[in-house]
N, CA, C and O atoms as a MOPAC input file, in Angstrom:
PM7 MOZYME 1SCF
protein

 N    135.49500 1   327.10000 1   173.76800 1
 C    134.60200 1   328.09400 1   174.28900 1
 C    135.41500 1   329.30700 1   174.72900 1
 O    136.44000 1   329.17100 1   175.39700 1
 N    134.95800 1   330.46500 1   174.35500 1
 C    135.65500 1   331.69900 1   174.70700 1
 C    135.04100 1   332.28700 1   175.97300 1
 O    133.82000 1   332.30800 1   176.12800 1
 N    135.89400 1   332.76300 1   176.87500 1
 C    135.44800 1   333.44300 1   178.08200 1
 C    135.73200 1   334.93000 1   177.93900 1
 O    136.73800 1   335.32300 1   177.34800 1
 N    134.84400 1   335.75300 1   178.48200 1
 C    134.95500 1   337.20500 1   178.40300 1
 C    135.12500 1   337.79400 1   179.79000 1
 O    134.57100 1   337.28500 1   180.76400 1
 N    135.89300 1   338.86500 1   179.87300 1
 C    135.91700 1   339.67400 1   181.09000 1
 C    134.76600 1   340.67900 1   180.97300 1
 O    134.18700 1   340.84900 1   179.90000 1
 N    134.44800 1   341.33100 1   182.06900 1
 C    133.39300 1   342.34600 1   182.03900 1
 C    133.78900 1   343.46700 1   181.07700 1
 O    132.95600 1   343.97200 1   180.32400 1
 N    135.05800 1   343.84700 1   181.10900 1
 C    135.54700 1   344.91700 1   180.23500 1
 C    135.42000 1   344.52800 1   178.75900 1
 O    134.95400 1   345.32300 1   177.94300 1
 N    135.83300 1   343.31200 1   178.42200 1
 C    135.73000 1   342.85300 1   177.02800 1
 C    134.28600 1   342.84500 1   176.55400 1
 O    133.97600 1   343.32300 1   175.46200 1
 N    133.40700 1   342.30100 1   177.38300 1
 C    131.99500 1   342.23000 1   177.00700 1
 C    131.42000 1   343.63100 1   176.82000 1
 O    130.67600 1   343.87500 1   175.87000 1
 N    131.75600 1   344.53900 1   177.70600 1
 C    131.22000 1   345.90400 1   177.61800 1
 C    131.73400 1   346.64700 1   176.39000 1
 O    131.04400 1   347.51100 1   175.84700 1
 N    132.94500 1   346.31100 1   175.95600 1
 C    133.47400 1   346.95200 1   174.74100 1
 C    132.64800 1   346.57600 1   173.50800 1
 O    132.68300 1   347.28600 1   172.50300 1
 N    131.91300 1   345.47700 1   173.57400 1
 C    131.09400 1   345.04400 1   172.44800 1
 C    129.70400 1   345.67600 1   172.43300 1
 O    128.96400 1   345.51000 1   171.46300 1
 N    129.33900 1   346.39700 1   173.49200 1
 C    127.99100 1   346.96100 1   173.58300 1
 C    127.65600 1   347.89400 1   172.41000 1
 O    126.54500 1   347.79000 1   171.89100 1
 N    128.53300 1   348.79200 1   171.96000 1
 C    128.16900 1   349.62500 1   170.80400 1
 C    127.84300 1   348.79000 1   169.55400 1
 O    126.89600 1   349.10400 1   168.83300 1
 N    128.61400 1   347.74200 1   169.30000 1
 C    128.32900 1   346.85600 1   168.16700 1
 C    126.99000 1   346.14800 1   168.36500 1
 O    126.19300 1   346.05400 1   167.43200 1
 N    126.74400 1   345.65600 1   169.56600 1
 C    125.47900 1   344.96700 1   169.84800 1
 C    124.29700 1   345.91600 1   169.68700 1
 O    123.27600 1   345.54900 1   169.10600 1
 N    124.43500 1   347.12300 1   170.19600 1
 C    123.35500 1   348.10400 1   170.09700 1
 C    123.03000 1   348.41100 1   168.64100 1
 O    121.86200 1   348.47100 1   168.25800 1
 N    124.05900 1   348.60300 1   167.84200 1
 C    123.86300 1   348.89200 1   166.41600 1
 C    123.23100 1   347.69900 1   165.70000 1
 O    122.29300 1   347.86900 1   164.92000 1
 N    123.73600 1   346.50400 1   165.96000 1
 C    123.22800 1   345.30300 1   165.29600 1
 C    121.77700 1   345.05000 1   165.66200 1
 O    120.94300 1   344.84600 1   164.78100 1
 N    121.46300 1   345.06000 1   166.95800 1
 C    120.08400 1   344.79300 1   167.36500 1
 C    119.14400 1   345.93800 1   167.00400 1
 O    117.94400 1   345.72100 1   166.83600 1
 N    119.66900 1   347.14200 1   166.88300 1
 C    118.85400 1   348.25300 1   166.38500 1
 C    118.36600 1   347.98600 1   164.97400 1
 O    117.24700 1   348.35700 1   164.62000 1
 N    119.20000 1   347.34200 1   164.16300 1
 C    118.79400 1   346.95300 1   162.80000 1
 C    117.84600 1   345.76100 1   162.81700 1
 O    116.87100 1   345.72300 1   162.06600 1
 N    118.13800 1   344.78900 1   163.67700 1
 C    117.43500 1   343.49700 1   163.65600 1
 C    116.05700 1   343.55900 1   164.30000 1
 O    115.13700 1   342.87900 1   163.84500 1
 N    115.89800 1   344.35200 1   165.33800 1
 C    114.64000 1   344.34400 1   166.09500 1
 C    113.40000 1   344.60800 1   165.24100 1
 O    112.40200 1   343.91500 1   165.43500 1
 N    113.39800 1   345.56000 1   164.31500 1
 C    112.19800 1   345.73300 1   163.48000 1
 C    111.90200 1   344.49500 1   162.61800 1
 O    110.73900 1   344.18200 1   162.36200 1
 N    112.93400 1   343.80700 1   162.17900 1
 C    112.72500 1   342.58800 1   161.39400 1
 C    112.10200 1   341.50600 1   162.25800 1
 O    111.21700 1   340.77600 1   161.81100 1
 N    112.57000 1   341.40400 1   163.50500 1
 C    112.02900 1   340.41000 1   164.43400 1
 C    110.54400 1   340.69600 1   164.68700 1
 O    109.72300 1   339.77900 1   164.69100 1
 N    110.21100 1   341.95500 1   164.89500 1
 C    108.80800 1   342.32200 1   165.11300 1
 C    107.95600 1   341.95500 1   163.90600 1
 O    106.84400 1   341.45000 1   164.06100 1
 N    108.46400 1   342.20200 1   162.71500 1
 C    107.70300 1   341.87600 1   161.50200 1
 C    107.53200 1   340.36200 1   161.37200 1
 O    106.45300 1   339.89800 1   161.00500 1
 N    108.57000 1   339.59000 1   161.66400 1
 C    108.47500 1   338.12800 1   161.61500 1
 C    107.40900 1   337.64600 1   162.59200 1
 O    106.63500 1   336.74400 1   162.27200 1
 N    107.36600 1   338.23800 1   163.77300 1
 C    106.37300 1   337.84700 1   164.76900 1
 C    104.95500 1   338.14300 1   164.27200 1
 O    104.04500 1   337.33600 1   164.46200 1
 N    104.77400 1   339.29800 1   163.63900 1
 C    103.44900 1   339.64000 1   163.09900 1
 C    103.05400 1   338.69000 1   161.97400 1
 O    101.90500 1   338.25700 1   161.89500 1
 N    104.00300 1   338.37100 1   161.11200 1
 C    103.71400 1   337.43200 1   160.02800 1
 C    103.36400 1   336.05500 1   160.59100 1
 O    102.45400 1   335.39300 1   160.09200 1
 N    104.07600 1   335.63000 1   161.61600 1
 C    103.80500 1   334.32700 1   162.23200 1
 C    102.40100 1   334.30300 1   162.83000 1
 O    101.70600 1   333.29200 1   162.73100 1
 N    101.98000 1   335.40000 1   163.44700 1
 C    100.62600 1   335.46500 1   164.00200 1
 C     99.57800 1   335.26600 1   162.91400 1
 O     98.59400 1   334.55500 1   163.11500 1
 N     99.79100 1   335.89500 1   161.76600 1
 C     98.84300 1   335.77300 1   160.65400 1
 C     98.87900 1   334.36000 1   160.07200 1
 O     97.83500 1   333.74500 1   159.85300 1
 N    100.07400 1   333.85800 1   159.82700 1
 C    100.21300 1   332.55100 1   159.17100 1
 C     99.83300 1   331.38400 1   160.07300 1
 O     99.36700 1   330.35200 1   159.59000 1
 N    100.02800 1   331.54000 1   161.38000 1
 C     99.76000 1   330.43900 1   162.30700 1
 C     98.40100 1   330.53500 1   162.98700 1
 O     98.06400 1   329.69100 1   163.81800 1
 N     97.62400 1   331.54500 1   162.64500 1
 C     96.30000 1   331.70700 1   163.25300 1
 C     95.39300 1   330.54100 1   162.85100 1
 O     95.48200 1   330.03900 1   161.73100 1
 N     94.52400 1   330.11200 1   163.76500 1
 C     93.62100 1   328.99900 1   163.45200 1
 C     92.74800 1   329.27000 1   162.22900 1
 O     92.38400 1   328.34700 1   161.50000 1
 N     92.41900 1   330.53200 1   162.01300 1
 C     91.57300 1   330.87700 1   160.85800 1
 C     92.39500 1   331.43600 1   159.69300 1
 O     91.87900 1   332.18900 1   158.86600 1
 N     93.68300 1   331.06000 1   159.63600 1
 C     94.55200 1   331.54300 1   158.55800 1
 C     93.99800 1   331.08600 1   157.21400 1
 O     93.50100 1   329.96700 1   157.08300 1
 N     94.08800 1   331.95900 1   156.22300 1
 C     93.57800 1   331.57300 1   154.89700 1
 C     94.38400 1   330.40600 1   154.32800 1
 O     95.54700 1   330.21100 1   154.68000 1
 N     93.76000 1   329.64800 1   153.46200 1
 C     94.48800 1   328.53600 1   152.84200 1
 C     95.63000 1   329.06200 1   151.97500 1
 O     95.86300 1   330.26800 1   151.89100 1
 N     96.31100 1   328.16300 1   151.35600 1
 C     97.45800 1   328.50700 1   150.51600 1
 C     97.00700 1   329.42200 1   149.37900 1
 O     96.45100 1   328.97000 1   148.37900 1
 N     97.25900 1   330.71100 1   149.55500 1
 C     96.90400 1   331.70400 1   148.54700 1
 C     98.16100 1   332.46400 1   148.15700 1
 O     99.21900 1   332.28500 1   148.76000 1
 N     98.03900 1   333.29700 1   147.16200 1
 C     99.18000 1   334.12100 1   146.75500 1
 C     99.62300 1   335.00700 1   147.91700 1
 O    100.81700 1   335.23400 1   148.11000 1
 N     98.66500 1   335.50100 1   148.68300 1
 C     99.00500 1   336.36500 1   149.81000 1
 C     99.75400 1   335.58800 1   150.89700 1
 O    100.75500 1   336.08300 1   151.41400 1
 N     99.30200 1   334.40400 1   151.25100 1
 C     99.99400 1   333.63500 1   152.29100 1
 C    101.36800 1   333.18900 1   151.80500 1
 O    102.31400 1   333.13700 1   152.59000 1
 N    101.48500 1   332.87000 1   150.53200 1
 C    102.80600 1   332.50700 1   149.99900 1
 C    103.74600 1   333.69800 1   150.07000 1
 O    104.92500 1   333.54300 1   150.38700 1
 N    103.23100 1   334.88900 1   149.77800 1
 C    104.04700 1   336.10600 1   149.86000 1
 C    104.47600 1   336.35900 1   151.30700 1
 O    105.61700 1   336.74300 1   151.56400 1
 N    103.55900 1   336.14300 1   152.24500 1
 C    103.89300 1   336.31400 1   153.66400 1
 C    104.96900 1   335.32700 1   154.08600 1
 O    105.90400 1   335.69700 1   154.79600 1
 N    104.84900 1   334.06800 1   153.65500 1
 C    105.86100 1   333.05900 1   154.00400 1
 C    107.22100 1   333.42000 1   153.41800 1
 O    108.25200 1   333.27800 1   154.07600 1
 N    107.20700 1   333.88500 1   152.18100 1
 C    108.45500 1   334.27600 1   151.53300 1
 C    109.09700 1   335.45900 1   152.25900 1
 O    110.30600 1   335.47700 1   152.49000 1
 N    108.27400 1   336.44400 1   152.61500 1
 C    108.79700 1   337.59700 1   153.35000 1
 C    109.37700 1   337.14900 1   154.69000 1
 O    110.44700 1   337.61000 1   155.08700 1
 N    108.67900 1   336.25900 1   155.38500 1
 C    109.16500 1   335.75900 1   156.67700 1
 C    110.50700 1   335.05700 1   156.50900 1
 O    111.42400 1   335.28600 1   157.29900 1
 N    110.63700 1   334.20900 1   155.49600 1
 C    111.89400 1   333.49000 1   155.27700 1
 C    113.03100 1   334.45000 1   154.93700 1
 O    114.15600 1   334.26900 1   155.40400 1
 N    112.74600 1   335.46300 1   154.13200 1
 C    113.77400 1   336.44600 1   153.78900 1
 C    114.23200 1   337.21800 1   155.02600 1
 O    115.42600 1   337.45600 1   155.21300 1
 N    113.27600 1   337.60500 1   155.86400 1
 C    113.62700 1   338.32400 1   157.08800 1
 C    114.42700 1   337.43100 1   158.04200 1
 O    115.39600 1   337.88500 1   158.65100 1
 N    114.02600 1   336.17800 1   158.17200 1
 C    114.77200 1   335.25700 1   159.02800 1
 C    116.20400 1   335.08600 1   158.53300 1
 O    117.13600 1   335.01200 1   159.33500 1
 N    116.38000 1   335.02400 1   157.23400 1
 C    117.72600 1   334.90200 1   156.66900 1
 C    118.54900 1   336.16400 1   156.96700 1
 O    119.73500 1   336.06500 1   157.28300 1
 N    117.93600 1   337.33600 1   156.86900 1
 C    118.63800 1   338.58400 1   157.19000 1
 C    119.03300 1   338.60600 1   158.66400 1
 O    120.14200 1   339.01300 1   159.01100 1
 N    118.12100 1   338.16800 1   159.52400 1
 C    118.40300 1   338.12500 1   160.96100 1
 C    119.57100 1   337.18900 1   161.22900 1
 O    120.50300 1   337.54200 1   161.95000 1
 N    119.52000 1   335.99200 1   160.64700 1
 C    120.63100 1   335.03400 1   160.83100 1
 C    121.94400 1   335.62400 1   160.32100 1
 O    122.99200 1   335.43200 1   160.93800 1
 N    121.89200 1   336.33900 1   159.20400 1
 C    123.09400 1   336.95500 1   158.64700 1
 C    123.69900 1   338.01100 1   159.55700 1
 O    124.92000 1   338.15100 1   159.62100 1
 N    122.85600 1   338.75100 1   160.25700 1
 C    123.34300 1   339.77800 1   161.18400 1
 C    123.86200 1   339.17300 1   162.48700 1
 O    124.87000 1   339.62900 1   163.02800 1
 N    123.17300 1   338.14600 1   162.99100 1
 C    123.51900 1   337.59400 1   164.29900 1
 C    124.60100 1   336.51800 1   164.22600 1
 O    125.28500 1   336.26100 1   165.21700 1
 N    124.76000 1   335.89400 1   163.07000 1
 C    125.76500 1   334.84300 1   162.90700 1
 C    127.17000 1   335.27300 1   163.29600 1
 O    127.83900 1   334.55000 1   164.03500 1
 N    127.64400 1   336.42600 1   162.82600 1
 C    128.99600 1   336.85500 1   163.20700 1
 C    129.16400 1   337.04300 1   164.72000 1
 O    130.24900 1   336.81500 1   165.25600 1
 N    128.10300 1   337.45300 1   165.40100 1
 C    128.18500 1   337.60300 1   166.86000 1
 C    128.36600 1   336.23900 1   167.52100 1
 O    129.14300 1   336.08900 1   168.46400 1
 N    127.64100 1   335.25500 1   167.01400 1
 C    127.77000 1   333.90000 1   167.55100 1
 C    129.16200 1   333.34400 1   167.26200 1
 O    129.73100 1   332.63500 1   168.09200 1
 N    129.70600 1   333.65900 1   166.10400 1
 C    131.05400 1   333.19500 1   165.76300 1
 C    132.10900 1   333.79700 1   166.69800 1
 O    133.17700 1   333.21600 1   166.88700 1
 N    131.80500 1   334.96700 1   167.28400 1
 C    132.71500 1   335.61100 1   168.23700 1
 C    132.64100 1   334.95200 1   169.61300 1
 O    133.44000 1   335.26300 1   170.49600 1
 N    131.68300 1   334.04400 1   169.79600 1
 C    131.54600 1   333.35000 1   171.07200 1
 C    130.40600 1   333.85300 1   171.93600 1
 O    130.25700 1   333.40900 1   173.07500 1
 N    129.59600 1   334.77000 1   171.42200 1
 C    128.44300 1   335.27000 1   172.17000 1
 C    127.28300 1   334.30700 1   171.99000 1
 O    127.15700 1   333.66500 1   170.94700 1
 N    126.43800 1   334.20800 1   173.00300 1
 C    125.23500 1   333.39000 1   172.90800 1
 C    124.04400 1   334.32500 1   172.79200 1
 O    123.74400 1   335.08000 1   173.71600 1
 N    123.37000 1   334.27100 1   171.65200 1
 C    122.18900 1   335.08800 1   171.42700 1
 C    121.01300 1   334.35200 1   172.06000 1
 O    120.62800 1   333.27600 1   171.60100 1
 N    120.45200 1   334.92400 1   173.09700 1
 C    119.34300 1   334.29200 1   173.80900 1
 C    117.99900 1   334.79200 1   173.30200 1
 O    116.97400 1   334.13900 1   173.50000 1
 N    118.00300 1   335.94600 1   172.64900 1
 C    116.78100 1   336.49900 1   172.07500 1
 C    117.14100 1   337.39000 1   170.91400 1
 O    117.97300 1   338.28700 1   171.05000 1
 N    116.52300 1   337.15300 1   169.77100 1
 C    116.84900 1   337.93000 1   168.57200 1
 C    116.43000 1   339.39000 1   168.70400 1
 O    116.81200 1   340.22600 1   167.88600 1
 N    115.64900 1   339.69400 1   169.72700 1
 C    115.27400 1   341.08200 1   169.96300 1
 C    116.30000 1   341.80700 1   170.83200 1
 O    116.13000 1   342.98800 1   171.13500 1
 N    117.37600 1   341.10100 1   171.24000 1
 C    118.46700 1   341.77100 1   171.93100 1
 C    118.77900 1   341.26900 1   173.32100 1
 O    118.84200 1   342.06000 1   174.26300 1
 N    118.97400 1   339.98200 1   173.47000 1
 C    119.39800 1   339.41100 1   174.74200 1
 C    120.61700 1   338.53500 1   174.47000 1
 O    120.54900 1   337.58500 1   173.69000 1
 N    121.73500 1   338.86600 1   175.12100 1
 C    123.01200 1   338.22400 1   174.82500 1
 C    123.69100 1   337.79100 1   176.12500 1
 O    123.69300 1   338.52400 1   177.11400 1
 N    124.26300 1   336.59400 1   176.10400 1
 C    125.08300 1   336.10100 1   177.20700 1
 C    126.51300 1   335.90400 1   176.72700 1
 O    126.75800 1   335.54200 1   175.57600 1
 N    127.45600 1   336.15200 1   177.64400 1
 C    128.88300 1   335.97100 1   177.40000 1
 C    129.39100 1   334.97800 1   178.43900 1
 O    129.13500 1   335.15400 1   179.63000 1
 N    130.09700 1   333.95300 1   178.01800 1
 C    130.70700 1   333.03300 1   178.97900 1
 C    131.76500 1   333.78800 1   179.77000 1
 O    132.53600 1   334.56600 1   179.20800 1
 N    131.79600 1   333.55400 1   181.07600 1
 C    132.77300 1   334.19900 1   181.95400 1
 C    133.07000 1   333.26000 1   183.12000 1
 O    132.43900 1   332.21500 1   183.28100 1
 N    134.03300 1   333.65600 1   183.91100 1
 C    134.36800 1   332.89900 1   185.12500 1
 C    134.29700 1   333.86000 1   186.30500 1
 O    134.90400 1   334.93100 1   186.30700 1
 N    133.54900 1   333.44400 1   187.28900 1
 C    133.47200 1   334.18700 1   188.55200 1
 C    134.19300 1   333.32300 1   189.56300 1
 O    133.62700 1   332.38000 1   190.11500 1
 N    135.46900 1   333.66200 1   189.80100 1
 C    136.33700 1   332.75900 1   190.54600 1
 C    136.55700 1   331.53600 1   189.67100 1
 O    136.97300 1   331.67000 1   188.52000 1
 N    136.29300 1   330.38100 1   190.18100 1
 C    136.42000 1   329.13900 1   189.40100 1
 C    135.10100 1   328.73400 1   188.74500 1
 O    135.05700 1   327.78600 1   187.96000 1
 N    134.03500 1   329.45000 1   189.06800 1
 C    132.69800 1   329.08800 1   188.61000 1
 C    132.40300 1   329.66200 1   187.21900 1
 O    132.51500 1   330.87100 1   187.01900 1
 N    132.02700 1   328.81100 1   186.25700 1
 C    131.59900 1   329.35400 1   184.95800 1
 C    130.21400 1   329.98000 1   185.11000 1
 O    129.30700 1   329.38300 1   185.69000 1
 N    130.07000 1   331.18800 1   184.57800 1
 C    128.80800 1   331.92800 1   184.64900 1
 C    128.59100 1   332.63500 1   183.31600 1
 O    129.42500 1   332.55600 1   182.41400 1
 N    127.47300 1   333.32000 1   183.20700 1
 C    127.22100 1   334.18200 1   182.05600 1
 C    127.21600 1   335.63300 1   182.50100 1
 O    126.62100 1   335.97400 1   183.52300 1
 N    127.87400 1   336.47900 1   181.73600 1
 C    127.64100 1   337.91000 1   181.81000 1
 C    126.44100 1   338.14400 1   180.89700 1
 O    126.31400 1   337.49100 1   179.86200 1
 N    125.56800 1   339.06300 1   181.27100 1
 C    124.30100 1   339.19500 1   180.55500 1
 C    124.07200 1   340.64100 1   180.13400 1
 O    124.29200 1   341.56600 1   180.91500 1
 N    123.63100 1   340.82700 1   178.89900 1
 C    123.31600 1   342.15200 1   178.36200 1
 C    121.97000 1   342.08900 1   177.65700 1
 O    121.64400 1   341.10200 1   176.99700 1
 N    121.19600 1   343.15600 1   177.80800 1
 C    119.91300 1   343.27400 1   177.12000 1
 C    119.89400 1   344.58900 1   176.35500 1
 O    120.40200 1   345.60600 1   176.82700 1
 N    119.30200 1   344.55200 1   175.16900 1
 C    119.21200 1   345.74300 1   174.32000 1
 C    118.70900 1   346.93400 1   175.14000 1
 O    117.73000 1   346.83900 1   175.87900 1
 N    119.41200 1   348.05000 1   174.98100 1
 C    119.06900 1   349.27000 1   175.68500 1
 C    119.96900 1   349.55400 1   176.87400 1
 O    120.00900 1   350.68000 1   177.36900 1
 N    120.69400 1   348.53800 1   177.33700 1
 C    121.61900 1   348.75100 1   178.44500 1
 C    122.92200 1   349.33100 1   177.90800 1
 O    123.37900 1   348.95900 1   176.82700 1
 N    123.51700 1   350.24900 1   178.67500 1
 C    124.72600 1   350.94500 1   178.23700 1
 C    126.00400 1   350.14000 1   178.40300 1
 O    127.02100 1   350.44100 1   177.77900 1
 N    125.94900 1   349.10800 1   179.25100 1
 C    127.12800 1   348.29600 1   179.52100 1
 C    126.66600 1   346.92200 1   179.98400 1
 O    125.48700 1   346.70500 1   180.26200 1
 N    127.60100 1   346.02000 1   180.05900 1
 C    127.31800 1   344.70100 1   180.62300 1
 C    127.41900 1   344.86700 1   182.13000 1
 O    128.51300 1   345.02000 1   182.67300 1
 N    126.28300 1   344.83700 1   182.80000 1
 C    126.23700 1   345.14600 1   184.22700 1
 C    125.55800 1   344.05600 1   185.05400 1
 O    125.28100 1   344.25700 1   186.23600 1
 N    125.28500 1   342.89200 1   184.43200 1
 C    124.61300 1   341.80000 1   185.13500 1
 C    125.28300 1   340.47200 1   184.80200 1
 O    125.98900 1   340.34100 1   183.80200 1
 N    125.04400 1   339.50500 1   185.65800 1
 C    125.54000 1   338.15000 1   185.44300 1
 C    124.49900 1   337.18200 1   186.00500 1
 O    123.61800 1   337.57500 1   186.76900 1
 N    124.61600 1   335.90700 1   185.61300 1
 C    123.76900 1   334.87200 1   186.20200 1
 C    124.43800 1   333.51300 1   186.05100 1
 O    125.31400 1   333.32100 1   185.20700 1
 N    124.00600 1   332.57600 1   186.88900 1
 C    124.49900 1   331.20600 1   186.79600 1
 C    124.11900 1   330.62600 1   185.44000 1
 O    123.19000 1   331.10700 1   184.79000 1
 N    124.83000 1   329.60300 1   185.02100 1
 C    124.57400 1   329.00400 1   183.71400 1
 C    123.14500 1   328.48200 1   183.59000 1
 O    122.56500 1   328.53000 1   182.50500 1
 N    122.57800 1   327.99000 1   184.67300 1
 C    121.23400 1   327.41200 1   184.60400 1
 C    120.13700 1   328.37800 1   185.01900 1
 O    118.95700 1   328.06600 1   184.85700 1
 N    120.49100 1   329.53500 1   185.54800 1
 C    119.49300 1   330.45100 1   186.09400 1
 C    118.71500 1   331.19200 1   185.01400 1
 O    117.51500 1   331.41700 1   185.17300 1
 N    119.35600 1   331.57000 1   183.94100 1
 C    118.68000 1   332.33100 1   182.90700 1
 C    118.44900 1   333.77300 1   183.32100 1
 O    118.90600 1   334.22400 1   184.37100 1
 N    117.72600 1   334.48000 1   182.46500 1
 C    117.50800 1   335.91500 1   182.64300 1
 C    116.87400 1   336.23600 1   183.99500 1
 O    117.22300 1   337.23900 1   184.61800 1
 N    115.95800 1   335.40700 1   184.44600 1
 C    115.27200 1   335.67300 1   185.71200 1
 C    116.22900 1   335.62200 1   186.90300 1
 O    115.90800 1   336.13400 1   187.97600 1
 N    117.39800 1   335.00900 1   186.72200 1
 C    118.37600 1   334.92400 1   187.80000 1
 C    119.45600 1   335.98500 1   187.72300 1
 O    120.46600 1   335.89600 1   188.42100 1
 N    119.25100 1   336.99300 1   186.87800 1
 C    120.26100 1   338.05000 1   186.74200 1
 C    120.53700 1   338.74800 1   188.06400 1
 O    119.63600 1   339.02300 1   188.85700 1
 N    121.83200 1   339.02500 1   188.27200 1
 C    122.26100 1   339.76700 1   189.45400 1
 C    123.18200 1   340.89200 1   188.98200 1
 O    123.89800 1   340.72900 1   187.99400 1
 N    123.17000 1   342.01400 1   189.66800 1
 C    124.07800 1   343.09100 1   189.27000 1
 C    125.53000 1   342.70400 1   189.51900 1
 O    125.84300 1   341.96500 1   190.45300 1
 N    126.39400 1   343.21000 1   188.67900 1
 C    127.83200 1   343.01800 1   188.86500 1
 C    128.27800 1   344.06100 1   189.88300 1
 O    128.28500 1   345.25900 1   189.60000 1
 N    128.64900 1   343.58900 1   191.07100 1
 C    129.10000 1   344.50800 1   192.12400 1
 C    130.49400 1   345.03400 1   191.82700 1
 O    130.77900 1   346.21600 1   192.02100 1
 N    131.36500 1   344.14000 1   191.35300 1
 C    132.72900 1   344.53300 1   191.03500 1
 C    133.21300 1   343.70700 1   189.84600 1
 O    133.16500 1   342.47800 1   189.88700 1
 N    133.67800 1   344.36800 1   188.79000 1
 C    134.23200 1   343.60700 1   187.66100 1
 C    135.39400 1   342.71700 1   188.07700 1
 O    135.69200 1   341.73000 1   187.40400 1
 N    136.05500 1   343.06100 1   189.18600 1
 C    137.18100 1   342.26500 1   189.67000 1
 C    136.75600 1   340.89400 1   190.18000 1
 O    137.59700 1   340.01700 1   190.37600 1
 N    135.43900 1   340.70000 1   190.39900 1
 C    134.93400 1   339.38900 1   190.82000 1
 C    135.02100 1   338.36600 1   189.69000 1
 O    134.89400 1   337.16300 1   189.91900 1
 N    135.23900 1   338.85600 1   188.46100 1
 C    135.26900 1   338.00400 1   187.27800 1
 C    136.67900 1   337.93500 1   186.73900 1
 O    137.40300 1   338.93000 1   186.72000 1
 N    137.05900 1   336.75500 1   186.30500 1
 C    138.42500 1   336.52800 1   185.84700 1
 C    138.71400 1   337.32900 1   184.58200 1
 O    137.89200 1   337.35700 1   183.66600 1
 N    139.87400 1   337.98000 1   184.52400 1
 C    140.28900 1   338.59900 1   183.26400 1
 C    140.68300 1   337.50700 1   182.28400 1
 O    140.99200 1   336.38400 1   182.68000 1
 N    140.67100 1   337.83900 1   181.03100 1
 C    141.10000 1   336.88400 1   180.00500 1
 C    142.38900 1   337.39200 1   179.39100 1
 O    142.83200 1   338.50300 1   179.68300 1
 N    142.98400 1   336.58300 1   178.54900 1
 C    144.23500 1   336.99600 1   177.92200 1
 C    144.03100 1   338.18000 1   176.99300 1
 O    145.00400 1   338.83700 1   176.62000 1
 N    142.78100 1   338.47500 1   176.60300 1
 C    142.49500 1   339.62900 1   175.74500 1
 C    142.20700 1   340.89300 1   176.53100 1
 O    142.13600 1   341.97700 1   175.95100 1
 N    142.03900 1   340.77200 1   177.85100 1
 C    141.67300 1   341.93600 1   178.67900 1
 C    142.80600 1   342.93900 1   178.76200 1
 O    142.66800 1   343.97300 1   179.41600 1

């Protein structure tokens, strides 16, 4: 498992912004297709529904292709619309640094079990351990 300093995580924000800027419209389209395909009154297996399923699968594959390299870097994608956690250490405590699409820097953190609702502002980057890459 890779740990990030606040500085390291923030250096990735331009890449994250660019990547999620591309991915977010695809995610929205997948959600719309899912609403149509999963509706209780969805039409039976027709050429149109097959086309919708195919489009959804193609978009999901594109999304996975864009987000996969980020996961390989050690980032945890919590939402394909742009929510990312970075493993970090606050003193001896393992925590997540947290970033959401539209934020200019990594400026929040939360406990491993708290999730997004437990986000707290980073008062001082020095509260988090530097890594050998910092």
